[in-house]
N, CA, C and O of each residue as an XYZ file, in Angstrom:
732
protein
N     -21.731     59.849    -39.003
C     -22.078     60.009    -37.612
C     -23.525     60.466    -37.504
O     -23.984     61.298    -38.286
N     -24.217     59.931    -36.556
C     -25.623     60.263    -36.350
C     -25.707     61.383    -35.319
O     -25.355     61.197    -34.154
N     -26.178     62.549    -35.763
C     -26.300     63.684    -34.852
C     -27.723     64.223    -34.749
O     -28.079     64.837    -33.743
N     -28.535     64.001    -35.772
C     -29.911     64.510    -35.761
C     -30.890     63.362    -35.923
O     -30.506     62.252    -36.292
N     -32.154     63.635    -35.647
C     -33.199     62.618    -35.830
C     -33.314     62.213    -37.295
O     -33.623     61.062    -37.600
N     -33.065     63.154    -38.197
C     -33.101     62.852    -39.625
C     -32.004     61.847    -39.984
O     -32.249     60.908    -40.742
N     -30.803     62.038    -39.446
C     -29.710     61.082    -39.661
C     -30.066     59.710    -39.099
O     -29.811     58.686    -39.733
N     -30.659     59.699    -37.901
C     -31.053     58.443    -37.268
C     -32.046     57.682    -38.136
O     -31.897     56.479    -38.349
N     -33.048     58.379    -38.631
C     -34.060     57.754    -39.487
C     -33.428     57.219    -40.772
O     -33.769     56.127    -41.227
N     -32.513     57.988    -41.353
C     -31.837     57.581    -42.588
C     -31.009     56.314    -42.362
O     -31.046     55.399    -43.184
N     -30.265     56.254    -41.262
C     -29.435     55.090    -40.964
C     -30.297     53.855    -40.725
O     -29.992     52.781    -41.244
N     -31.369     53.994    -39.945
C     -32.227     52.848    -39.646
C     -32.908     52.346    -40.911
O     -33.031     51.136    -41.101
N     -33.356     53.252    -41.785
C     -33.976     52.837    -43.044
C     -32.964     52.124    -43.941
O     -33.293     51.106    -44.551
N     -31.752     52.638    -44.028
C     -30.727     52.008    -44.859
C     -30.363     50.625    -44.317
O     -30.142     49.693    -45.091
N     -30.301     50.490    -42.987
C     -29.999     49.190    -42.388
C     -31.108     48.184    -42.661
O     -30.829     47.016    -42.933
N     -32.355     48.619    -42.591
C     -33.466     47.683    -42.794
C     -33.623     47.301    -44.263
O     -34.133     46.219    -44.556
N     -33.202     48.155    -45.194
C     -33.284     47.823    -46.624
C     -32.329     46.698    -47.005
O     -32.607     45.946    -47.939
N     -31.215     46.571    -46.301
C     -30.225     45.549    -46.645
C     -30.640     44.162    -46.184
O     -30.120     43.161    -46.678
N     -31.574     44.095    -45.240
C     -31.992     42.795    -44.710
C     -33.272     42.332    -45.371
O     -34.080     43.141    -45.826
N     -33.449     41.024    -45.421
C     -34.673     40.467    -45.989
C     -35.806     40.600    -44.979
O     -35.683     40.142    -43.842
N     -36.900     41.218    -45.384
C     -38.044     41.376    -44.491
C     -37.729     42.285    -43.333
O     -36.999     41.892    -42.424
N     -38.255     43.481    -43.343
C     -37.883     44.450    -42.322
C     -38.874     44.508    -41.161
O     -38.681     45.317    -40.254
N     -39.923     43.691    -41.148
C     -40.899     43.726    -40.073
C     -40.373     42.936    -38.873
O     -40.258     41.711    -38.923
N     -40.056     43.655    -37.800
C     -39.455     43.037    -36.625
C     -40.434     42.109    -35.904
O     -40.010     41.113    -35.318
N     -41.725     42.414    -35.934
C     -42.712     41.569    -35.270
C     -42.778     40.190    -35.923
O     -42.841     39.174    -35.232
N     -42.763     40.159    -37.245
C     -42.787     38.881    -37.957
C     -41.501     38.093    -37.680
O     -41.539     36.874    -37.512
N     -40.357     38.801    -37.635
C     -39.097     38.123    -37.320
C     -39.133     37.517    -35.925
O     -38.624     36.417    -35.708
N     -39.739     38.241    -34.970
C     -39.811     37.756    -33.594
C     -40.736     36.547    -33.482
O     -40.390     35.564    -32.827
N     -41.912     36.610    -34.119
C     -42.888     35.522    -34.053
C     -42.348     34.258    -34.720
O     -42.547     33.155    -34.210
N     -41.672     34.410    -35.849
C     -41.158     33.243    -36.579
C     -39.793     32.782    -36.084
O     -39.231     31.827    -36.621
N     -39.260     33.443    -35.077
C     -37.947     33.103    -34.530
C     -36.869     33.089    -35.607
O     -36.065     32.160    -35.692
N     -36.870     34.123    -36.418
C     -35.923     34.247    -37.513
C     -34.491     34.403    -36.982
O     -34.277     35.003    -35.929
N     -33.514     33.856    -37.722
C     -32.109     34.032    -37.357
C     -31.692     35.493    -37.423
O     -30.730     35.906    -36.777
N     -32.416     36.260    -38.200
C     -32.086     37.658    -38.435
C     -32.604     38.584    -37.339
O     -32.254     39.764    -37.329
N     -33.432     38.085    -36.413
C     -34.097     38.955    -35.444
C     -33.116     39.630    -34.484
O     -33.101     40.857    -34.390
N     -32.305     38.858    -33.776
C     -31.403     39.465    -32.788
C     -30.341     40.371    -33.410
O     -30.095     41.451    -32.874
N     -29.698     39.983    -34.519
C     -28.770     40.943    -35.135
C     -29.462     42.223    -35.601
O     -28.881     43.304    -35.510
N     -30.691     42.115    -36.098
C     -31.437     43.308    -36.516
C     -31.729     44.204    -35.325
O     -31.625     45.428    -35.415
N     -32.093     43.590    -34.216
C     -32.371     44.338    -32.996
C     -31.106     45.028    -32.490
O     -31.156     46.172    -32.037
N     -29.978     44.334    -32.568
C     -28.706     44.905    -32.132
C     -28.332     46.124    -32.974
O     -27.912     47.146    -32.433
N     -28.483     46.020    -34.290
C     -28.114     47.130    -35.171
C     -29.031     48.331    -34.925
O     -28.563     49.470    -34.904
N     -30.310     48.090    -34.741
C     -31.242     49.185    -34.469
C     -30.902     49.864    -33.135
O     -30.933     51.090    -33.030
N     -30.582     49.064    -32.131
C     -30.190     49.612    -30.831
C     -28.864     50.371    -30.942
O     -28.694     51.411    -30.305
N     -27.922     49.860    -31.746
C     -26.644     50.546    -31.984
C     -26.883     51.934    -32.559
O     -26.264     52.901    -32.115
N     -27.766     52.044    -33.530
C     -28.032     53.344    -34.161
C     -28.634     54.326    -33.170
O     -28.263     55.500    -33.160
N     -29.560     53.862    -32.336
C     -30.170     54.764    -31.347
C     -29.159     55.149    -30.269
O     -29.156     56.282    -29.788
N     -28.307     54.205    -29.896
C     -27.253     54.508    -28.922
C     -26.282     55.537    -29.492
O     -25.868     56.455    -28.784
N     -25.912     55.391    -30.775
C     -25.031     56.375    -31.417
C     -25.668     57.765    -31.420
O     -24.988     58.767    -31.200
N     -26.961     57.816    -31.668
C     -27.674     59.103    -31.695
C     -27.581     59.802    -30.338
O     -27.235     60.981    -30.263
N     -27.891     59.072    -29.274
C     -27.851     59.695    -27.943
C     -26.425     59.918    -27.460
O     -26.186     60.822    -26.659
N     -25.482     59.123    -27.922
C     -24.079     59.313    -27.561
C     -23.512     60.586    -28.182
O     -22.741     61.301    -27.541
N     -23.893     60.871    -29.435
C     -23.344     62.012    -30.158
C     -24.039     63.333    -29.820
O     -23.524     64.403    -30.145
N     -25.187     63.265    -29.181
C     -25.890     64.491    -28.790
C     -25.289     65.058    -27.510
O     -24.657     64.352    -26.724
N     -25.509     66.355    -27.330
C     -25.101     66.963    -26.070
C     -26.070     66.486    -24.995
O     -27.285     66.609    -25.151
N     -25.534     65.941    -23.906
C     -26.395     65.375    -22.883
C     -26.914     66.451    -21.942
O     -26.188     67.341    -21.500
N     -28.206     66.324    -21.657
C     -28.837     67.161    -20.647
C     -29.792     66.280    -19.857
O     -29.826     65.067    -20.060
N     -30.554     66.865    -18.975
C     -31.438     66.090    -18.097
C     -32.526     65.361    -18.893
O     -33.020     64.325    -18.448
N     -32.906     65.889    -20.070
C     -34.013     65.305    -20.837
C     -33.597     64.084    -21.653
O     -34.410     63.188    -21.878
N     -32.369     64.038    -22.090
C     -31.956     62.876    -22.879
C     -30.979     61.967    -22.136
O     -30.380     61.081    -22.746
N     -30.810     62.169    -20.842
C     -29.930     61.313    -20.057
C     -30.514     59.910    -19.889
O     -29.796     58.922    -20.042
N     -31.810     59.813    -19.575
C     -32.428     58.504    -19.405
C     -32.414     57.681    -20.695
O     -32.051     56.506    -20.637
N     -32.792     58.237    -21.870
C     -32.680     57.430    -23.095
C     -31.247     56.997    -23.393
O     -31.020     55.890    -23.882
N     -30.283     57.867    -23.100
C     -28.877     57.508    -23.315
C     -28.499     56.304    -22.466
O     -27.899     55.354    -22.971
N     -28.839     56.331    -21.189
C     -28.516     55.212    -20.293
C     -29.253     53.945    -20.720
O     -28.679     52.857    -20.679
N     -30.514     54.071    -21.128
C     -31.294     52.914    -21.560
C     -30.663     52.242    -22.782
O     -30.478     51.025    -22.790
N     -30.331     53.021    -23.809
C     -29.750     52.430    -25.018
C     -28.332     51.935    -24.784
O     -27.922     50.957    -25.410
N     -27.574     52.571    -23.910
C     -26.245     52.079    -23.545
C     -26.357     50.699    -22.908
O     -25.649     49.770    -23.296
N     -27.254     50.569    -21.920
C     -27.436     49.300    -21.222
C     -27.973     48.230    -22.169
O     -27.470     47.106    -22.178
N     -28.982     48.566    -22.960
C     -29.591     47.602    -23.871
C     -28.599     47.158    -24.948
O     -28.582     45.985    -25.318
N     -27.780     48.069    -25.450
C     -26.759     47.732    -26.446
C     -25.734     46.762    -25.868
O     -25.357     45.792    -26.525
N     -25.283     47.018    -24.647
C     -24.320     46.114    -24.004
C     -24.936     44.732    -23.775
O     -24.268     43.715    -23.960
N     -26.212     44.698    -23.371
C     -26.904     43.435    -23.146
C     -27.033     42.637    -24.443
O     -26.796     41.429    -24.453
N     -27.407     43.307    -25.536
C     -27.568     42.629    -26.821
C     -26.232     42.160    -27.392
O     -26.177     41.130    -28.064
N     -25.147     42.910    -27.131
C     -23.832     42.462    -27.588
C     -23.464     41.130    -26.949
O     -22.942     40.241    -27.623
N     -23.732     40.986    -25.663
C     -23.430     39.737    -24.971
C     -24.346     38.615    -25.459
O     -23.897     37.489    -25.671
N     -25.618     38.924    -25.634
C     -26.595     37.910    -26.032
C     -26.327     37.369    -27.435
O     -26.511     36.176    -27.679
N     -25.898     38.224    -28.355
C     -25.677     37.799    -29.735
C     -24.242     37.349    -29.999
O     -23.999     36.628    -30.967
N     -23.298     37.751    -29.172
C     -21.900     37.421    -29.420
C     -21.279     38.311    -30.494
O     -20.238     37.979    -31.061
N     -21.927     39.442    -30.768
C     -21.450     40.370    -31.791
C     -20.886     41.601    -31.088
O     -21.632     42.354    -30.462
N     -19.580     41.810    -31.188
C     -18.933     42.931    -30.519
C     -18.731     44.068    -31.515
O     -17.801     44.048    -32.321
N     -19.621     45.061    -31.444
C     -19.539     46.266    -32.273
C     -19.262     47.449    -31.377
O     -19.460     47.385    -30.164
N     -18.803     48.527    -31.981
C     -18.592     49.754    -31.238
C     -19.291     50.895    -31.962
O     -19.374     50.880    -33.190
N     -19.793     51.879    -31.233
C     -20.495     52.988    -31.879
C     -19.566     53.833    -32.753
O     -18.367     53.943    -32.497
N     -20.154     54.418    -33.784
C     -19.482     55.346    -34.703
C     -18.336     54.700    -35.472
O     -17.362     55.377    -35.801
N     -18.431     53.413    -35.763
C     -17.404     52.752    -36.558
C     -17.946     52.218    -37.881
O     -17.165     51.914    -38.782
N     -19.265     52.098    -38.017
C     -19.851     51.443    -39.175
C     -20.835     52.378    -39.863
O     -21.668     53.002    -39.206
N     -20.738     52.476    -41.193
C     -21.630     53.310    -41.980
C     -23.018     52.707    -42.106
O     -23.280     51.606    -41.620
N     -23.895     53.439    -42.760
C     -25.279     52.994    -42.906
C     -25.370     51.801    -43.846
O     -24.496     51.583    -44.684
N     -26.447     51.032    -43.690
C     -26.669     49.870    -44.541
C     -25.958     48.621    -44.063
O     -25.658     47.744    -44.873
N     -25.677     48.512    -42.774
C     -25.000     47.344    -42.220
C     -25.931     46.134    -42.261
O     -27.104     46.240    -41.905
N     -25.411     44.989    -42.693
C     -26.183     43.759    -42.746
C     -25.420     42.659    -42.018
O     -24.387     42.189    -42.495
N     -25.935     42.252    -40.861
C     -25.390     41.130    -40.108
C     -26.349     39.967    -40.336
O     -27.451     39.954    -39.787
N     -25.937     38.994    -41.142
C     -26.861     37.994    -41.652
C     -27.359     37.043    -40.573
O     -28.569     36.836    -40.477
N     -26.506     36.464    -39.771
C     -26.896     35.493    -38.752
C     -26.273     35.897    -37.423
O     -25.304     36.657    -37.394
N     -26.832     35.387    -36.310
C     -26.127     35.607    -35.045
C     -24.851     34.773    -35.021
O     -24.752     33.771    -35.730
N     -23.916     35.158    -34.247
C     -22.651     34.431    -34.141
C     -21.520     35.399    -33.877
O     -21.697     36.612    -33.981
N     -20.372     34.875    -33.538
C     -19.224     35.689    -33.144
C     -18.794     36.648    -34.248
O     -18.566     36.246    -35.389
N     -18.689     37.901    -33.891
C     -18.065     38.927    -34.721
C     -17.356     39.878    -33.757
O     -17.939     40.302    -32.759
N     -16.121     40.205    -34.051
C     -15.370     41.153    -33.222
C     -14.840     42.224    -34.141
O     -13.858     42.020    -34.855
N     -15.497     43.369    -34.118
C     -15.105     44.496    -34.961
C     -14.514     45.548    -34.033
O     -15.224     46.139    -33.220
N     -13.228     45.775    -34.157
C     -12.490     46.608    -33.214
C     -12.931     48.065    -33.265
O     -13.523     48.528    -34.240
N     -12.626     48.762    -32.194
C     -13.024     50.153    -32.053
C     -12.279     51.059    -33.042
O     -12.763     52.146    -33.356
N     -11.127     50.635    -33.531
C     -10.348     51.451    -34.459
C     -10.664     51.158    -35.922
O      -9.946     51.618    -36.810
N     -11.714     50.410    -36.183
C     -12.093     50.125    -37.572
C     -13.083     51.167    -38.077
O     -13.844     51.752    -37.306
N     -13.054     51.383    -39.381
C     -13.955     52.331    -40.049
C     -14.533     51.606    -41.258
O     -13.822     51.333    -42.225
N     -15.826     51.297    -41.199
C     -16.461     50.497    -42.237
C     -17.447     51.365    -42.998
O     -18.224     52.103    -42.393
N     -17.419     51.280    -44.329
C     -18.253     52.105    -45.196
C     -19.699     51.654    -45.262
O     -20.150     50.831    -44.466
N     -20.413     52.210    -46.226
C     -21.849     51.963    -46.394
C     -22.111     50.598    -47.032
O     -21.294     50.073    -47.789
N     -23.272     50.044    -46.700
C     -23.815     48.836    -47.337
C     -22.867     47.648    -47.298
O     -22.620     47.013    -48.324
N     -22.341     47.349    -46.132
C     -21.458     46.194    -45.977
C     -22.203     45.029    -45.335
O     -23.048     45.220    -44.461
N     -21.877     43.831    -45.781
C     -22.435     42.613    -45.217
C     -21.315     41.870    -44.505
O     -20.247     41.633    -45.070
N     -21.580     41.505    -43.247
C     -20.575     40.820    -42.445
C     -21.195     39.537    -41.906
O     -22.171     39.576    -41.156
N     -20.623     38.403    -42.291
C     -21.105     37.098    -41.845
C     -20.443     36.712    -40.524
O     -19.530     37.407    -40.080
N     -20.883     35.608    -39.874
C     -20.320     35.217    -38.572
C     -18.845     34.815    -38.628
O     -18.282     34.550    -39.691
N     -18.253     34.783    -37.446
C     -16.860     34.389    -37.215
C     -15.874     35.320    -37.909
O     -14.882     34.867    -38.480
N     -16.145     36.613    -37.858
C     -15.257     37.619    -38.437
C     -14.536     38.340    -37.305
O     -15.153     38.752    -36.323
N     -13.244     38.484    -37.452
C     -12.421     39.179    -36.471
C     -11.678     40.300    -37.168
O     -10.969     40.070    -38.148
N     -11.840     41.509    -36.663
C     -11.076     42.656    -37.153
C     -10.238     43.139    -35.977
O     -10.772     43.595    -34.966
N      -8.929     43.035    -36.119
C      -8.038     43.382    -35.020
C      -6.724     43.947    -35.506
O      -6.646     44.506    -36.600
N      -5.681     43.801    -34.688
C      -4.367     44.327    -35.056
C      -3.319     43.228    -35.043
O      -3.462     42.221    -34.349
N      -2.258     43.438    -35.826
C      -1.198     42.430    -35.933
C      -0.404     42.317    -34.640
O      -0.162     41.217    -34.144
N      -0.003     43.457    -34.101
C       0.841     43.469    -32.911
C       0.186     44.300    -31.815
O      -0.372     45.359    -32.102
N       0.241     43.846    -30.572
C      -0.330     44.627    -29.471
C       0.365     45.973    -29.337
O       1.586     46.064    -29.469
N      -0.396     46.992    -29.083
C       0.155     48.323    -28.896
C       0.430     49.082    -30.174
O       0.750     50.269    -30.125
N       0.314     48.438    -31.303
C       0.574     49.077    -32.595
C      -0.661     49.878    -33.029
O      -1.793     49.464    -32.779
N      -0.437     51.019    -33.677
C      -1.553     51.777    -34.242
C      -2.047     50.999    -35.451
O      -1.294     50.757    -36.394
N      -3.318     50.608    -35.418
C      -3.790     49.665    -36.423
C      -5.169     50.055    -36.949
O      -6.136     49.324    -36.736
N      -5.271     51.183    -37.627
C      -6.560     51.576    -38.194
C      -6.904     50.664    -39.363
O      -6.064     50.385    -40.218
N      -8.142     50.208    -39.386
C      -8.644     49.356    -40.454
C      -9.739     50.133    -41.171
O     -10.756     50.484    -40.573
N      -9.523     50.401    -42.460
C     -10.502     51.114    -43.279
C     -11.084     50.141    -44.291
O     -10.354     49.543    -45.083
N     -12.407     49.986    -44.260
C     -13.097     49.107    -45.196
C     -14.076     49.967    -45.979
O     -14.894     50.674    -45.391
N     -13.995     49.908    -47.299
C     -14.828     50.730    -48.161
C     -16.278     50.288    -48.176
O     -16.673     49.393    -47.430
N     -17.065     50.916    -49.024
C     -18.476     50.620    -49.139
C     -18.755     49.420    -50.015
O     -17.916     49.019    -50.821
N     -19.947     48.841    -49.854
C     -20.430     47.704    -50.649
C     -19.497     46.498    -50.569
O     -19.266     45.827    -51.575
N     -18.969     46.222    -49.401
C     -18.082     45.074    -49.215
C     -18.854     43.891    -48.649
O     -19.831     44.062    -47.919
N     -18.407     42.701    -48.990
C     -18.991     41.461    -48.494
C     -17.882     40.695    -47.794
O     -16.926     40.245    -48.425
N     -18.021     40.551    -46.485
C     -17.012     39.862    -45.688
C     -17.608     38.524    -45.277
O     -18.541     38.470    -44.475
N     -17.073     37.458    -45.824
C     -17.621     36.122    -45.636
C     -17.237     35.552    -44.270
O     -16.543     36.198    -43.485
N     -17.695     34.354    -44.011
C     -17.496     33.732    -42.709
C     -16.038     33.313    -42.485
O     -15.347     32.883    -43.408
N     -15.599     33.449    -41.243
C     -14.262     33.013    -40.871
C     -13.142     33.934    -41.295
O     -11.982     33.520    -41.292
N     -13.441     35.160    -41.657
C     -12.419     36.104    -42.136
C     -11.729     36.769    -40.951
O     -12.369     37.116    -39.958
N     -10.422     36.940    -41.069
C      -9.632     37.678    -40.097
C      -8.967     38.831    -40.824
O      -8.268     38.626    -41.816
N      -9.182     40.044    -40.334
C      -8.568     41.245    -40.918
C      -7.684     41.857    -39.842
O      -8.169     42.270    -38.788
N      -6.387     41.911    -40.113
C      -5.421     42.420    -39.144
C      -4.817     43.714    -39.665
O      -4.180     43.734    -40.718
N      -5.023     44.801    -38.914
C      -4.578     46.107    -39.339
C      -3.160     46.402    -38.914
O      -2.584     45.664    -38.114
N      -2.597     47.456    -39.431
C      -3.205     48.497    -40.261
C      -3.389     48.029    -41.707
O      -2.463     47.512    -42.332
N      -4.602     48.223    -42.218
C      -4.920     47.794    -43.568
C      -6.066     48.650    -44.116
O      -6.907     49.146    -43.366
N      -6.073     48.811    -45.443
C      -7.143     49.531    -46.128
C      -7.731     48.603    -47.184
O      -7.014     48.066    -48.028
N      -9.041     48.425    -47.124
C      -9.757     47.582    -48.086
C     -10.650     48.503    -48.901
O     -11.389     49.315    -48.342
N     -10.584     48.379    -50.223
C     -11.307     49.271    -51.118
C     -12.804     49.010    -51.177
O     -13.340     48.194    -50.426
N     -13.470     49.720    -52.085
C     -14.906     49.572    -52.299
C     -15.196     48.349    -53.159
O     -14.353     47.914    -53.943
N     -16.404     47.794    -53.003
C     -16.885     46.660    -53.809
C     -15.945     45.461    -53.745
O     -15.648     44.848    -54.770
N     -15.485     45.133    -52.569
C     -14.570     44.014    -52.376
C     -15.325     42.850    -51.740
O     -16.128     43.040    -50.827
N     -15.058     41.653    -52.231
C     -15.573     40.428    -51.628
C     -14.394     39.677    -51.027
O     -13.406     39.399    -51.706
N     -14.513     39.353    -49.742
C     -13.456     38.602    -49.068
C     -13.972     37.187    -48.854
O     -14.983     36.991    -48.179
N     -13.287     36.200    -49.421
C     -13.722     34.808    -49.388
C     -13.603     34.227    -47.978
O     -12.892     34.757    -47.124
N     -14.313     33.134    -47.764
C     -14.366     32.484    -46.456
C     -12.984     32.039    -45.998
O     -12.213     31.472    -46.773
N     -12.681     32.301    -44.733
C     -11.439     31.850    -44.137
C     -10.210     32.663    -44.488
O      -9.101     32.283    -44.114
N     -10.372     33.766    -45.192
C      -9.222     34.569    -45.605
C      -8.620     35.316    -44.417
O      -9.316     35.661    -43.462
N      -7.320     35.554    -44.499
C      -6.619     36.370    -43.509
C      -6.029     37.559    -44.257
O      -5.061     37.410    -45.004
N      -6.605     38.725    -44.060
C      -6.191     39.930    -44.774
C      -5.203     40.699    -43.903
O      -5.538     41.146    -42.806
N      -3.968     40.847    -44.415
C      -2.935     41.584    -43.689
C      -2.333     42.709    -44.517
O      -1.535     43.495    -44.006
N      -2.710     42.797    -45.808
C      -2.191     43.832    -46.696
C      -3.355     44.575    -47.341
O      -4.484     44.085    -47.352
N      -3.077     45.750    -47.873
C      -4.111     46.563    -48.516
C      -4.727     45.838    -49.702
O      -4.057     45.075    -50.398
N      -6.019     46.089    -49.923
C      -6.774     45.463    -51.003
C      -7.350     46.576    -51.876
O      -7.982     47.490    -51.347
N      -7.152     46.528    -53.205
C      -7.706     47.570    -54.080
C      -9.217     47.416    -54.277
O      -9.817     46.446    -53.815
N      -9.815     48.375    -54.963
C     -11.252     48.355    -55.256
C     -11.598     47.239    -56.232
O     -10.748     46.768    -56.987
N     -12.870     46.822    -56.201
C     -13.480     45.931    -57.201
C     -12.718     44.628    -57.411
O     -12.320     44.318    -58.534
N     -12.513     43.870    -56.351
C     -11.837     42.587    -56.520
C     -12.356     41.568    -55.509
O     -13.078     41.899    -54.568
N     -11.966     40.333    -55.736
C     -12.274     39.235    -54.829
C     -10.947     38.740    -54.275
O     -10.023     38.447    -55.035
N     -10.849     38.644    -52.944
C      -9.625     38.172    -52.313
C      -9.917     36.930    -51.483
O     -11.035     36.740    -51.004
N      -8.915     36.099    -51.319
C      -9.063     34.906    -50.508
C      -7.726     34.277    -50.230
O      -6.723     34.635    -50.847
N      -7.703     33.344    -49.307
C      -6.485     32.621    -48.979
C      -5.850     33.085    -47.687
O      -6.288     34.051    -47.062
N      -4.795     32.363    -47.298
C      -4.038     32.697    -46.097
C      -2.584     32.810    -46.491
O      -1.983     31.776    -46.782
N      -1.975     33.959    -46.525
C      -2.564     35.287    -46.426
C      -3.361     35.621    -47.687
O      -3.146     35.035    -48.748
N      -4.270     36.559    -47.552
C      -5.185     36.873    -48.658
C      -4.445     37.467    -49.848
O      -3.544     38.292    -49.696
N      -4.849     37.026    -51.035
C      -4.316     37.575    -52.277
C      -5.484     37.763    -53.236
O      -6.556     37.192    -53.037
N      -5.276     38.550    -54.258
C      -6.332     38.847    -55.208
C      -6.581     37.624    -56.075
O      -5.667     37.113    -56.721
N      -7.830     37.157    -56.086
C      -8.209     36.014    -56.888
C      -8.792     36.425    -58.240
O      -8.600     35.750    -59.252
N      -9.511     37.555    -58.229
C     -10.196     37.971    -59.453
C     -10.591     39.445    -59.325
O     -10.901     39.924    -58.234
N     -10.574     40.148    -60.446
C     -11.077     41.520    -60.476
C     -12.502     41.508    -60.987
O     -12.829     40.782    -61.927
N     -13.354     42.319    -60.362
C     -14.747     42.424    -60.796
C     -14.850     43.412    -61.932
O     -14.039     44.330    -62.051
N     -15.848     43.218    -62.763
C     -16.052     44.147    -63.887
C     -16.947     45.274    -63.489
O     -17.232     46.153    -64.302
């Protein structure tokens, strides 16, 4: 959780290290695919900072600005994220549909490709989704909670994860099963 300016700086630096080329001006001029997702993640971190702080008259305007800008960027990019659900080092490679539910908890240094849905199996069911650190979630993945995914996991394209996944493995298929263990 981002509560201090030091935490904010640490999260933004970790997020920019995971992406290729961290200069936003160059991304904007070259119309890079990475520009809007990078802008969204940076705005998410600043919104989390002002959301977690105690609000007073001095930080009310920045809070409203980042809230509005975050909502605008979510619609523009098609990426539905929620504050305080994702650890530092988030990498959203391309713009495109992503729906990461409010009850998900994602660890550090995760890469999430387009067309990823994190949701629940049954409406009204308590469905916490825990995803460990250093995970790679490929395109077209559906994760239906309640489920726990370990650290250093790669989820292959088009997989549907409905059961717990251990650490250090590659999963794929419908429903997802372990394809290989990493060394």
